[in-house]
N, C-alpha and C positions, 0 to 999 in steps of 0.2 A: 505493501500502501504504500503511495505519495503525496504522508499525509501536510509534512509543509508545506509542495506543492496548491493543497486543495487550499490550506488553513493560507496562505500569501496571498492568493485568488481572492479570499474573501472576504480579507483584508485591504483591496484591492479595489472594490466594489462597493467595499463599503466608503469609501476615502474619499471614490469617485461619487457616490451617492450624495455624502457628507457636503461635497466641494459646489454641490446641483445647486442646494438649497442656505446652505450656510454664508451670503454675502462676503464676511471677516474669511472663514478658512477659503471660499477660492480666492479671494485676493490674497493669500499666503502662499495657498500650491502653485500659484500661480508664479505669483515672483519668485519660489524657491526653483519650480521646474526651470525657468529661466534663465538661475545664477546657476544651475546646474548642470545646465542646458552649456553653457560659454566654458563655463569648465570641462566639462569633457570634452570642446571641441580642437582641444589641442592640441591634439591628432586627429592627422590625416582619418584611418579606424574609426576614431571617434563622434565623426561629425556623422553617423552613418547614427548610429544615437541619437547626437547631441542636435542636430536641425528638428529635427521634430518632437523634442521640451522643449525648446523656442520653440516650437507654429504654439503645441497644445497650450505652454503656462502661457507666452501672449495673448491669445483666447479665451482663459480662463485668467490671467486679471484687466482685461479689457472689455470684458463682459456686464 
């Protein structure tokens, strides 16, 4: 059984639902994703993960 994968998926879904309902939490998650995406983008391989993080973070931050 892959319990850590199931638990992390459930936690991720709860965070997404919370981000959509609570404005301060949505802004905080968006800012965090933008900052972490910028840090990850320091390498070429990291851009594959970092650019989508920045886009999603920007959407959450400016909604």
